[in-house]
DRENDO-1510 file (C-alpha; in Angstrom, 1 decimal, always signed):
<recs>
REC; n; res; u; v; w
REC; 1; UNK; +213.6; +77.2; +199.6 .
REC; 2; UNK; +210.4; +79.3; +199.4 .
REC; 3; UNK; +208.3; +80.5; +202.3 .
REC; 4; UNK; +205.8; +77.7; +202.1 .
REC; 5; UNK; +208.7; +75.2; +202.1 .
REC; 6; UNK; +210.3; +76.8; +205.2 .
REC; 7; UNK; +206.9; +76.6; +207.0 .
REC; 8; UNK; +206.6; +72.9; +206.2 .
REC; 9; UNK; +210.2; +72.2; +207.2 .
REC; 10; UNK; +209.8; +74.0; +210.5 .
REC; 11; UNK; +206.5; +72.4; +211.4 .
REC; 12; UNK; +208.0; +69.0; +210.5 .
REC; 13; UNK; +210.9; +69.4; +212.9 .
REC; 14; UNK; +208.6; +70.3; +215.7 .
REC; 15; UNK; +206.3; +67.4; +215.0 .
REC; 16; UNK; +209.2; +64.9; +214.9 .
REC; 17; UNK; +210.4; +66.2; +218.3 .
REC; 18; UNK; +206.9; +65.8; +219.7 .
REC; 19; UNK; +206.6; +62.3; +218.3 .
REC; 20; UNK; +209.9; +61.2; +219.7 .
REC; 21; UNK; +209.1; +62.5; +223.2 .
REC; 22; UNK; +205.7; +60.9; +223.3 .
REC; 23; UNK; +206.6; +57.4; +222.2 .
REC; 24; UNK; +209.5; +55.9; +224.2 .
REC; 25; UNK; +208.1; +52.4; +224.2 .
REC; 26; UNK; +207.8; +52.3; +220.4 .
REC; 27; UNK; +211.3; +53.7; +220.1 .
REC; 28; UNK; +212.7; +50.9; +222.4 .
REC; 29; UNK; +210.9; +48.3; +220.3 .
REC; 30; UNK; +212.2; +49.8; +217.1 .
REC; 31; UNK; +215.7; +49.7; +218.4 .
REC; 32; UNK; +215.3; +46.1; +219.5 .
REC; 33; UNK; +213.6; +45.2; +216.2 .
REC; 34; UNK; +216.5; +46.7; +214.2 .
REC; 35; UNK; +218.7; +43.9; +215.4 .
REC; 36; UNK; +216.5; +41.4; +213.4 .
REC; 37; UNK; +214.5; +43.3; +210.9 .
REC; 38; UNK; +216.1; +45.7; +208.4 .
REC; 39; UNK; +214.7; +49.1; +209.2 .
REC; 40; UNK; +213.2; +47.6; +212.4 .
REC; 41; UNK; +210.0; +46.3; +210.6 .
REC; 42; UNK; +209.1; +42.8; +209.3 .
REC; 43; UNK; +208.2; +44.2; +205.9 .
REC; 44; UNK; +209.9; +47.3; +204.5 .
REC; 45; UNK; +206.7; +49.3; +203.6 .
REC; 46; UNK; +205.9; +49.6; +207.3 .
REC; 47; UNK; +208.6; +52.3; +207.3 .
REC; 48; UNK; +206.6; +54.4; +204.8 .
REC; 49; UNK; +205.0; +56.4; +207.6 .
REC; 50; UNK; +206.2; +59.9; +208.3 .
REC; 51; UNK; +207.5; +58.9; +211.8 .
REC; 52; UNK; +211.2; +58.9; +212.6 .
REC; 53; UNK; +210.8; +55.3; +214.0 .
REC; 54; UNK; +207.9; +52.8; +213.7 .
REC; 55; UNK; +204.8; +53.2; +215.8 .
REC; 56; UNK; +204.2; +49.8; +217.3 .
REC; 57; UNK; +200.6; +48.6; +217.7 .
REC; 58; UNK; +199.5; +46.9; +220.9 .
REC; 59; UNK; +195.8; +46.2; +219.9 .
REC; 60; UNK; +193.0; +47.4; +217.7 .
REC; 61; UNK; +189.3; +47.1; +217.9 .
REC; 62; UNK; +186.6; +48.7; +215.7 .
REC; 63; UNK; +187.9; +52.1; +214.6 .
REC; 64; UNK; +190.4; +52.5; +217.4 .
REC; 65; UNK; +194.0; +51.5; +217.8 .
REC; 66; UNK; +196.2; +51.5; +220.8 .
REC; 67; UNK; +200.0; +51.8; +220.5 .
REC; 68; UNK; +202.8; +50.3; +222.7 .
REC; 69; UNK; +202.9; +53.5; +224.8 .
REC; 70; UNK; +199.2; +53.2; +225.5 .
REC; 71; UNK; +198.1; +56.1; +223.3 .
REC; 72; UNK; +194.7; +55.7; +221.7 .
REC; 73; UNK; +194.1; +56.6; +218.0 .
REC; 74; UNK; +191.0; +57.1; +215.9 .
REC; 75; UNK; +191.9; +54.9; +213.0 .
REC; 76; UNK; +190.9; +56.1; +209.5 .
REC; 77; UNK; +193.7; +54.1; +207.8 .
REC; 78; UNK; +192.2; +50.8; +208.8 .
REC; 79; UNK; +195.1; +48.7; +207.6 .
REC; 80; UNK; +195.1; +50.5; +204.2 .
REC; 81; UNK; +191.7; +48.9; +203.4 .
REC; 82; UNK; +192.5; +45.5; +205.0 .
REC; 83; UNK; +190.4; +46.4; +208.0 .
REC; 84; UNK; +187.9; +48.6; +206.1 .
REC; 85; UNK; +185.0; +47.2; +208.1 .
REC; 86; UNK; +186.7; +47.8; +211.4 .
REC; 87; UNK; +189.3; +45.8; +213.3 .
REC; 88; UNK; +188.2; +42.4; +214.3 .
REC; 89; UNK; +184.4; +42.5; +213.5 .
REC; 90; UNK; +182.6; +40.3; +216.0 .
REC; 91; UNK; +181.2; +37.8; +213.5 .
REC; 92; UNK; +184.7; +37.2; +212.1 .
REC; 93; UNK; +186.2; +36.9; +215.6 .
REC; 94; UNK; +183.6; +34.1; +216.4 .
REC; 95; UNK; +184.1; +32.4; +213.0 .
REC; 96; UNK; +187.9; +32.4; +213.2 .
REC; 97; UNK; +188.1; +31.3; +216.9 .
REC; 98; UNK; +185.8; +28.4; +216.1 .
REC; 99; UNK; +187.7; +27.4; +213.0 .
REC; 100; UNK; +191.1; +27.5; +214.6 .
REC; 101; UNK; +189.9; +24.8; +217.0 .
REC; 102; UNK; +188.7; +22.7; +214.1 .
REC; 103; UNK; +191.7; +23.0; +211.8 .
REC; 104; UNK; +193.3; +25.8; +209.9 .
REC; 105; UNK; +194.5; +24.2; +206.6 .
REC; 106; UNK; +194.3; +20.8; +205.1 .
REC; 107; UNK; +194.5; +21.3; +201.3 .
REC; 108; UNK; +190.9; +20.2; +201.0 .
REC; 109; UNK; +187.7; +22.2; +200.3 .
REC; 110; UNK; +185.1; +23.0; +203.0 .
REC; 111; UNK; +181.4; +23.7; +203.2 .
REC; 112; UNK; +182.2; +27.3; +204.1 .
REC; 113; UNK; +184.0; +27.7; +200.8 .
REC; 114; UNK; +180.9; +26.5; +198.9 .
REC; 115; UNK; +178.7; +29.0; +200.8 .
REC; 116; UNK; +181.2; +31.8; +200.2 .
REC; 117; UNK; +181.3; +31.1; +196.5 .
REC; 118; UNK; +177.6; +31.2; +196.3 .
REC; 119; UNK; +177.6; +34.5; +198.2 .
REC; 120; UNK; +180.3; +36.0; +195.9 .
REC; 121; UNK; +178.2; +35.0; +192.8 .
REC; 122; UNK; +175.1; +36.7; +194.2 .
REC; 123; UNK; +176.9; +39.8; +195.3 .
REC; 124; UNK; +179.1; +40.5; +192.2 .
REC; 125; UNK; +177.1; +38.8; +189.5 .
REC; 126; UNK; +179.8; +36.5; +188.2 .
REC; 127; UNK; +179.0; +32.7; +188.4 .
REC; 128; UNK; +182.5; +31.2; +188.9 .
REC; 129; UNK; +185.2; +31.9; +191.5 .
REC; 130; UNK; +188.6; +31.0; +192.7 .
REC; 131; UNK; +190.3; +31.9; +196.0 .
REC; 132; UNK; +193.9; +33.0; +196.5 .
REC; 133; UNK; +195.9; +34.2; +199.5 .
REC; 134; UNK; +196.1; +37.9; +198.3 .
REC; 135; UNK; +194.7; +40.2; +195.7 .
REC; 136; UNK; +198.2; +40.3; +194.1 .
REC; 137; UNK; +197.9; +36.5; +193.6 .
REC; 138; UNK; +194.4; +36.9; +192.2 .
REC; 139; UNK; +195.6; +39.5; +189.7 .
REC; 140; UNK; +198.7; +37.5; +188.8 .
REC; 141; UNK; +196.7; +34.3; +188.1 .
REC; 142; UNK; +194.1; +36.2; +186.1 .
REC; 143; UNK; +196.8; +37.6; +183.8 .
REC; 144; UNK; +198.1; +34.1; +183.3 .
REC; 145; UNK; +194.6; +32.9; +182.4 .
REC; 146; UNK; +194.0; +35.8; +180.1 .
REC; 147; UNK; +197.2; +35.1; +178.1 .
REC; 148; UNK; +196.4; +31.4; +178.0 .
REC; 149; UNK; +192.9; +31.7; +176.7 .
REC; 150; UNK; +193.6; +34.4; +174.2 .
REC; 151; UNK; +197.0; +33.2; +172.9 .
REC; 152; UNK; +198.2; +36.8; +173.3 .
REC; 153; UNK; +201.3; +37.9; +175.3 .
REC; 154; UNK; +200.6; +41.5; +176.0 .
REC; 155; UNK; +198.5; +43.2; +178.7 .
REC; 156; UNK; +197.5; +46.9; +179.1 .
REC; 157; UNK; +197.4; +49.0; +182.3 .
REC; 158; UNK; +196.7; +52.6; +183.0 .
REC; 159; UNK; +199.3; +55.0; +184.1 .
REC; 160; UNK; +199.3; +55.2; +187.9 .
REC; 161; UNK; +197.5; +52.0; +188.4 .
REC; 162; UNK; +197.6; +49.8; +191.5 .
REC; 163; UNK; +197.3; +46.0; +191.3 .
REC; 164; UNK; +199.5; +44.9; +194.2 .
REC; 165; UNK; +203.0; +43.5; +193.5 .
REC; 166; UNK; +202.2; +42.1; +190.1 .
REC; 167; UNK; +205.4; +42.5; +188.0 .
REC; 168; UNK; +203.6; +43.1; +184.7 .
REC; 169; UNK; +202.0; +46.2; +186.1 .
REC; 170; UNK; +205.1; +48.1; +187.2 .
REC; 171; UNK; +205.3; +50.4; +184.2 .
REC; 172; UNK; +204.4; +54.0; +183.8 .
REC; 173; UNK; +204.4; +56.8; +181.2 .
REC; 174; UNK; +207.4; +59.1; +181.0 .
REC; 175; UNK; +207.4; +61.7; +178.2 .
REC; 176; UNK; +204.9; +59.6; +176.3 .
REC; 177; UNK; +207.1; +56.4; +176.6 .
REC; 178; UNK; +206.5; +53.3; +178.6 .
REC; 179; UNK; +209.2; +52.8; +181.3 .
REC; 180; UNK; +209.7; +50.8; +184.4 .
REC; 181; UNK; +208.5; +52.4; +187.6 .
REC; 182; UNK; +211.4; +53.8; +189.6 .
REC; 183; UNK; +212.7; +51.9; +192.6 .
REC; 184; UNK; +212.2; +48.4; +191.3 .
REC; 185; UNK; +214.6; +45.9; +192.8 .
REC; 186; UNK; +216.1; +42.9; +191.0 .
REC; 187; UNK; +214.2; +43.5; +187.7 .
REC; 188; UNK; +215.7; +41.2; +185.2 .
REC; 189; UNK; +213.3; +41.4; +182.2 .
REC; 190; UNK; +211.9; +44.3; +180.2 .
REC; 191; UNK; +208.3; +44.7; +181.3 .
REC; 192; UNK; +207.6; +47.2; +178.5 .
REC; 193; UNK; +208.0; +44.3; +176.0 .
REC; 194; UNK; +204.7; +42.7; +177.2 .
REC; 195; UNK; +202.9; +45.5; +179.0 .
REC; 196; UNK; +201.4; +48.6; +177.3 .
REC; 197; UNK; +200.5; +51.6; +179.4 .
REC; 198; UNK; +198.1; +54.5; +178.5 .
REC; 199; UNK; +196.6; +57.3; +180.5 .
REC; 200; UNK; +193.3; +56.7; +182.4 .
REC; 201; UNK; +190.4; +58.4; +180.6 .
REC; 202; UNK; +192.4; +58.5; +177.3 .
REC; 203; UNK; +190.1; +56.6; +175.0 .
REC; 204; UNK; +192.1; +57.5; +171.8 .
REC; 205; UNK; +195.3; +56.2; +173.4 .
REC; 206; UNK; +193.5; +53.1; +174.5 .
REC; 207; UNK; +192.0; +52.4; +171.1 .
REC; 208; UNK; +195.4; +52.9; +169.4 .
REC; 209; UNK; +197.1; +50.4; +171.9 .
REC; 210; UNK; +194.4; +47.8; +171.3 .
REC; 211; UNK; +194.3; +48.1; +167.5 .
REC; 212; UNK; +197.2; +45.7; +166.7 .
REC; 213; UNK; +195.2; +42.9; +168.3 .
REC; 214; UNK; +198.0; +41.7; +170.6 .
REC; 215; UNK; +196.6; +42.6; +174.0 .
REC; 216; UNK; +195.2; +39.7; +176.1 .
REC; 217; UNK; +193.5; +41.9; +178.6 .
REC; 218; UNK; +193.1; +45.3; +180.1 .
REC; 219; UNK; +193.4; +45.3; +183.9 .
REC; 220; UNK; +192.1; +48.3; +185.7 .
REC; 221; UNK; +190.6; +49.7; +188.8 .
REC; 222; UNK; +187.3; +51.3; +188.3 .
REC; 223; UNK; +189.0; +54.5; +189.5 .
REC; 224; UNK; +192.7; +55.0; +190.1 .
REC; 225; UNK; +193.2; +54.8; +193.9 .
REC; 226; UNK; +196.9; +54.6; +194.7 .
REC; 227; UNK; +198.2; +57.8; +193.1 .
REC; 228; UNK; +195.5; +60.0; +194.7 .
REC; 229; UNK; +192.1; +59.3; +193.3 .
REC; 230; UNK; +191.4; +59.7; +189.6 .
REC; 231; UNK; +187.7; +59.2; +188.8 .
REC; 232; UNK; +186.5; +58.0; +185.4 .
REC; 233; UNK; +185.0; +60.6; +183.1 .
REC; 234; UNK; +181.3; +60.1; +182.0 .
REC; 235; UNK; +181.2; +57.3; +179.4 .
REC; 236; UNK; +184.7; +56.1; +180.0 .
REC; 237; UNK; +183.8; +52.6; +181.3 .
REC; 238; UNK; +181.2; +52.1; +178.6 .
REC; 239; UNK; +183.7; +52.9; +175.9 .
REC; 240; UNK; +186.4; +50.8; +177.6 .
REC; 241; UNK; +184.1; +47.8; +177.5 .
REC; 242; UNK; +183.1; +48.4; +173.9 .
REC; 243; UNK; +186.7; +48.8; +172.8 .
REC; 244; UNK; +187.9; +45.6; +174.6 .
REC; 245; UNK; +185.1; +43.6; +173.0 .
REC; 246; UNK; +185.7; +45.0; +169.6 .
REC; 247; UNK; +189.4; +44.1; +169.8 .
REC; 248; UNK; +188.7; +40.7; +171.4 .
REC; 249; UNK; +190.6; +41.8; +174.5 .
REC; 250; UNK; +189.5; +40.6; +178.0 .
REC; 251; UNK; +188.6; +43.1; +180.7 .
REC; 252; UNK; +189.7; +42.6; +184.3 .
REC; 253; UNK; +188.3; +44.9; +187.0 .
REC; 254; UNK; +190.3; +45.1; +190.2 .
REC; 255; UNK; +188.0; +46.2; +193.1 .
REC; 256; UNK; +190.5; +45.8; +195.9 .
REC; 257; UNK; +190.2; +49.5; +196.9 .
REC; 258; UNK; +187.0; +50.5; +195.2 .
REC; 259; UNK; +185.0; +47.9; +197.2 .
REC; 260; UNK; +184.4; +51.0; +199.3 .
REC; 261; UNK; +181.8; +52.0; +196.8 .
REC; 262; UNK; +179.1; +49.6; +198.0 .
REC; 263; UNK; +178.2; +45.9; +198.7 .
REC; 264; UNK; +178.9; +44.9; +195.1 .
REC; 265; UNK; +181.7; +47.4; +194.5 .
REC; 266; UNK; +181.8; +49.8; +191.7 .
REC; 267; UNK; +181.0; +46.9; +189.4 .
REC; 268; UNK; +177.5; +46.4; +190.6 .
REC; 269; UNK; +176.9; +50.1; +191.5 .
REC; 270; UNK; +177.6; +51.3; +188.0 .
REC; 271; UNK; +176.8; +48.2; +185.9 .
REC; 272; UNK; +180.3; +47.2; +184.7 .
REC; 273; UNK; +180.6; +44.0; +182.8 .
REC; 274; UNK; +184.1; +42.5; +183.4 .
REC; 275; UNK; +185.3; +39.2; +182.1 .
REC; 276; UNK; +187.3; +38.8; +185.3 .
REC; 277; UNK; +186.9; +40.5; +188.7 .
REC; 278; UNK; +189.5; +40.6; +191.4 .
REC; 279; UNK; +189.3; +41.5; +195.1 .
REC; 280; UNK; +191.4; +41.1; +198.2 .
REC; 281; UNK; +192.4; +43.0; +201.4 .
REC; 282; UNK; +189.1; +43.4; +203.4 .
REC; 283; UNK; +187.2; +40.5; +201.9 .
REC; 284; UNK; +188.0; +38.1; +204.9 .
REC; 285; UNK; +188.2; +40.8; +207.6 .
REC; 286; UNK; +192.0; +41.0; +207.6 .
REC; 287; UNK; +192.7; +37.3; +207.3 .
REC; 288; UNK; +194.9; +37.0; +204.1 .
REC; 289; UNK; +192.5; +36.2; +201.3 .
REC; 290; UNK; +191.9; +37.2; +197.7 .
REC; 291; UNK; +189.3; +36.1; +195.1 .
REC; 292; UNK; +188.7; +36.3; +191.4 .
REC; 293; UNK; +185.5; +35.7; +189.6 .
REC; 294; UNK; +184.7; +35.2; +185.9 .
REC; 295; UNK; +181.9; +34.7; +183.4 .
REC; 296; UNK; +180.5; +31.3; +182.2 .
REC; 297; UNK; +182.1; +32.0; +178.8 .
REC; 298; UNK; +185.5; +32.5; +180.4 .
REC; 299; UNK; +185.1; +29.3; +182.4 .
REC; 300; UNK; +184.4; +27.3; +179.2 .
REC; 301; UNK; +187.5; +28.8; +177.6 .
REC; 302; UNK; +189.5; +27.9; +180.6 .
REC; 303; UNK; +188.4; +24.3; +180.4 .
REC; 304; UNK; +189.3; +24.1; +176.8 .
REC; 305; UNK; +192.7; +25.5; +177.3 .
REC; 306; UNK; +193.4; +23.2; +180.3 .
REC; 307; UNK; +192.3; +20.2; +178.3 .
REC; 308; UNK; +194.9; +21.0; +175.6 .
REC; 309; UNK; +198.0; +21.1; +177.8 .
REC; 310; UNK; +199.8; +18.2; +179.4 .
REC; 311; UNK; +199.5; +17.6; +183.1 .
REC; 312; UNK; +201.8; +19.7; +185.2 .
REC; 313; UNK; +202.1; +22.9; +187.3 .
REC; 314; UNK; +199.9; +25.7; +185.9 .
REC; 315; UNK; +202.0; +28.5; +187.5 .
REC; 316; UNK; +199.0; +29.2; +189.8 .
REC; 317; UNK; +198.9; +27.9; +193.3 .
REC; 318; UNK; +200.3; +28.7; +196.8 .
REC; 319; UNK; +199.6; +26.0; +199.4 .
REC; 320; UNK; +197.7; +28.2; +201.8 .
REC; 321; UNK; +195.3; +29.6; +199.3 .
REC; 322; UNK; +191.6; +28.9; +200.2 .
REC; 323; UNK; +192.6; +27.3; +203.5 .
REC; 324; UNK; +189.8; +26.5; +205.9 .
REC; 325; UNK; +190.4; +29.5; +208.2 .
REC; 326; UNK; +190.3; +32.0; +205.3 .
REC; 327; UNK; +187.2; +30.4; +203.9 .
REC; 328; UNK; +185.4; +30.6; +207.2 .
REC; 329; UNK; +186.4; +34.3; +207.6 .
REC; 330; UNK; +185.4; +35.0; +204.0 .
REC; 331; UNK; +181.9; +33.5; +204.6 .
REC; 332; UNK; +181.4; +35.5; +207.8 .
REC; 333; UNK; +182.3; +38.7; +206.1 .
REC; 334; UNK; +180.1; +38.2; +203.1 .
REC; 335; UNK; +177.1; +37.0; +205.1 .
REC; 336; UNK; +177.3; +39.1; +208.3 .
REC; 337; UNK; +179.6; +42.1; +207.9 .
REC; 338; UNK; +179.5; +43.5; +204.4 .
REC; 339; UNK; +175.8; +44.2; +204.5 .
REC; 340; UNK; +173.7; +46.9; +202.8 .
REC; 341; UNK; +173.1; +48.5; +206.2 .
REC; 342; UNK; +176.8; +48.6; +207.0 .
REC; 343; UNK; +177.6; +50.3; +203.7 .
REC; 344; UNK; +174.8; +52.8; +204.1 .
REC; 345; UNK; +176.2; +54.0; +207.5 .
REC; 346; UNK; +179.8; +54.0; +206.2 .
REC; 347; UNK; +179.1; +56.0; +203.1 .
REC; 348; UNK; +177.0; +58.5; +205.1 .
REC; 349; UNK; +179.8; +59.0; +207.6 .
REC; 350; UNK; +182.3; +59.4; +204.8 .
REC; 351; UNK; +180.2; +62.2; +203.3 .
REC; 352; UNK; +180.2; +64.0; +206.6 .
REC; 353; UNK; +184.0; +63.4; +206.9 .
REC; 354; UNK; +184.5; +64.8; +203.4 .
REC; 355; UNK; +182.2; +67.8; +203.9 .
REC; 356; UNK; +184.0; +68.8; +207.1 .
REC; 357; UNK; +187.4; +68.7; +205.3 .
REC; 358; UNK; +186.0; +70.8; +202.5 .
REC; 359; UNK; +184.8; +73.4; +204.9 .
REC; 360; UNK; +188.1; +73.5; +206.8 .
REC; 361; UNK; +190.1; +73.9; +203.5 .
REC; 362; UNK; +187.8; +76.7; +202.4 .
REC; 363; UNK; +188.0; +78.5; +205.7 .
REC; 364; UNK; +191.8; +78.6; +205.7 .
REC; 365; UNK; +192.0; +79.5; +202.0 .
REC; 366; UNK; +193.9; +76.3; +201.0 .
REC; 367; UNK; +193.8; +75.4; +197.3 .
REC; 368; UNK; +193.0; +71.7; +198.0 .
REC; 369; UNK; +190.2; +69.4; +196.8 .
REC; 370; UNK; +188.5; +66.3; +198.2 .
REC; 371; UNK; +187.4; +63.1; +196.5 .
REC; 372; UNK; +185.2; +60.3; +197.7 .
REC; 373; UNK; +184.4; +56.8; +196.6 .
REC; 374; UNK; +181.8; +55.4; +198.9 .
REC; 375; UNK; +183.4; +55.0; +202.3 .
REC; 376; UNK; +186.8; +56.1; +201.0 .
REC; 377; UNK; +187.9; +59.8; +201.2 .
REC; 378; UNK; +191.0; +61.6; +200.2 .
REC; 379; UNK; +192.2; +65.2; +200.1 .
REC; 380; UNK; +194.6; +66.5; +197.5 .
REC; 381; UNK; +196.9; +69.5; +197.3 .
REC; 382; UNK; +195.5; +70.9; +194.1 .
REC; 383; UNK; +192.3; +73.0; +193.6 .
REC; 384; UNK; +190.7; +70.7; +191.0 .
REC; 385; UNK; +190.5; +66.9; +190.5 .
REC; 386; UNK; +192.9; +65.0; +188.4 .
REC; 387; UNK; +192.0; +63.5; +185.0 .
REC; 388; UNK; +194.9; +61.2; +184.6 .
REC; 389; UNK; +197.5; +59.3; +186.6 .
REC; 390; UNK; +200.2; +61.6; +185.1 .
REC; 391; UNK; +198.5; +64.7; +186.4 .
REC; 392; UNK; +198.1; +63.1; +189.8 .
REC; 393; UNK; +201.8; +62.1; +189.9 .
REC; 394; UNK; +202.9; +65.6; +188.9 .
REC; 395; UNK; +200.9; +67.2; +191.6 .
REC; 396; UNK; +202.2; +65.1; +194.5 .
REC; 397; UNK; +203.7; +66.9; +197.5 .
REC; 398; UNK; +205.6; +64.3; +199.6 .
REC; 399; UNK; +206.8; +66.9; +202.1 .
REC; 400; UNK; +203.3; +68.2; +202.8 .
REC; 401; UNK; +201.8; +64.8; +202.8 .
REC; 402; UNK; +204.3; +63.6; +205.4 .
REC; 403; UNK; +203.7; +66.7; +207.6 .
REC; 404; UNK; +199.9; +66.2; +207.6 .
REC; 405; UNK; +200.3; +62.5; +208.4 .
REC; 406; UNK; +202.6; +63.1; +211.3 .
REC; 407; UNK; +200.7; +66.1; +212.6 .
REC; 408; UNK; +197.6; +63.9; +212.8 .
REC; 409; UNK; +199.4; +61.0; +214.4 .
REC; 410; UNK; +200.6; +63.3; +217.2 .
REC; 411; UNK; +197.0; +64.3; +217.9 .
REC; 412; UNK; +195.6; +60.7; +218.0 .
REC; 413; UNK; +194.5; +60.3; +214.4 .
REC; 414; UNK; +195.7; +57.7; +211.9 .
REC; 415; UNK; +195.3; +58.1; +208.2 .
REC; 416; UNK; +197.1; +56.1; +205.5 .
REC; 417; UNK; +200.8; +57.0; +205.2 .
REC; 418; UNK; +200.4; +57.8; +201.5 .
REC; 419; UNK; +198.1; +60.0; +199.4 .
REC; 420; UNK; +196.0; +61.1; +202.4 .
REC; 421; UNK; +193.6; +58.2; +202.2 .
REC; 422; UNK; +190.9; +57.7; +204.9 .
REC; 423; UNK; +188.1; +55.1; +205.4 .
REC; 424; UNK; +185.0; +55.2; +207.5 .
REC; 425; UNK; +184.0; +51.8; +209.0 .
REC; 426; UNK; +180.7; +50.5; +210.6 .
REC; 427; UNK; +182.4; +51.2; +213.9 .
REC; 428; UNK; +183.4; +54.8; +213.1 .
REC; 429; UNK; +181.5; +57.3; +215.3 .
REC; 430; UNK; +180.4; +60.9; +214.9 .
REC; 431; UNK; +182.7; +61.8; +217.8 .
REC; 432; UNK; +185.6; +60.3; +216.0 .
REC; 433; UNK; +184.9; +62.2; +212.9 .
REC; 434; UNK; +184.7; +65.4; +215.0 .
REC; 435; UNK; +188.1; +64.6; +216.5 .
REC; 436; UNK; +189.5; +64.2; +213.0 .
REC; 437; UNK; +188.1; +67.6; +212.0 .
REC; 438; UNK; +189.5; +69.3; +215.0 .
REC; 439; UNK; +193.0; +67.9; +214.4 .
REC; 440; UNK; +192.8; +68.6; +210.7 .
REC; 441; UNK; +191.7; +72.1; +211.4 .
REC; 442; UNK; +194.7; +72.7; +213.6 .
REC; 443; UNK; +197.0; +71.4; +210.9 .
REC; 444; UNK; +195.4; +73.6; +208.2 .
REC; 445; UNK; +195.6; +76.6; +210.5 .
REC; 446; UNK; +199.3; +76.0; +211.1 .
REC; 447; UNK; +200.0; +75.7; +207.3 .
REC; 448; UNK; +197.9; +78.8; +206.5 .
REC; 449; UNK; +199.5; +80.8; +209.2 .
REC; 450; UNK; +196.3; +81.1; +211.2 .
REC; 451; UNK; +197.4; +79.2; +214.3 .
</recs>
């Protein structure tokens, strides 16, 4: 082990001891939970934090979270985007409380849903919408529609993409070959038979993959966001749209993370022209909800396909999708929370958060860089930005990432437990940003040997 590795290992041991000593109530709950939940959590990814046992939440409001031991945290994770506009925004609290008393789900549409669809159309520029329970469902259903209306079986994704837990997207490039992502459980079919994968920003590779004319759709985030942040090169999206049209391939834009860009996401900010648009996580203020929008041309093709098949199950559904509670929360978010003014403040605070990180990194001589997409900020352990998902994957430092994550937790700061993601919300304050900078500076100093 080299010197840097020994420094990280030593700091990690000290931080784990500090965490254990400071969180007896969370530890007791974890031990109790382990009797019923594998790993002590209701869903396994809640163990992805750097902590030795789960940190249990007691309550959260705005940009602050309180744990079972009564410690208060400045929350820059914000539910990994699910609470991007702060925990329990007041308009959503009012809307949800009122709707619970009037009925949660009835398998029938509501007036709130009509108003929400109208708001979605105005905001994102697509005339037709459907509502799901999650963004994963939205992506899954869009892929099914794309295959149905094109008559093609294959889809294309970019290496390092994130589209929730959609089976078709769990492929990556390895030595130039498409392979399954590591860690998949219970995979019974060969995903590479129906999913092509190329590197983001690789237009030559994209054109070669589309040329056979067998790809129903390309599904992509405007920028890769779950493998660090990989931004599109100038002209990439214009070329992507041109190539998909030329090869009669549909284009799906997944804004579930890049909704941080602005009120209309990256799509409206940069004039993208998707056939389908998907979004979930923060869209209903943390109430499970996803949406997908599409053009009038797509809607007409969907009707023609539907008319040509016998009555039966479409393969798209889930009983709780578009329930009355979710629709009420969705409407409140669109009309009262996700405003121009809210975004202006969020993005401005994110700039100050990023600028402070850059200054700290420079002061301690760390070869790291910072990226920002609107209200979303990440720091990366390389001196220059990534061009592809492959570059980002090769540069990952799980040991360093975990240390920084735990170091910040122990000083009252929460960031996402993977790829150093942070969000600023309408509730985030200047004092909270300053607290982050102080804790981050202490971590950088310890790593650089300046403590």
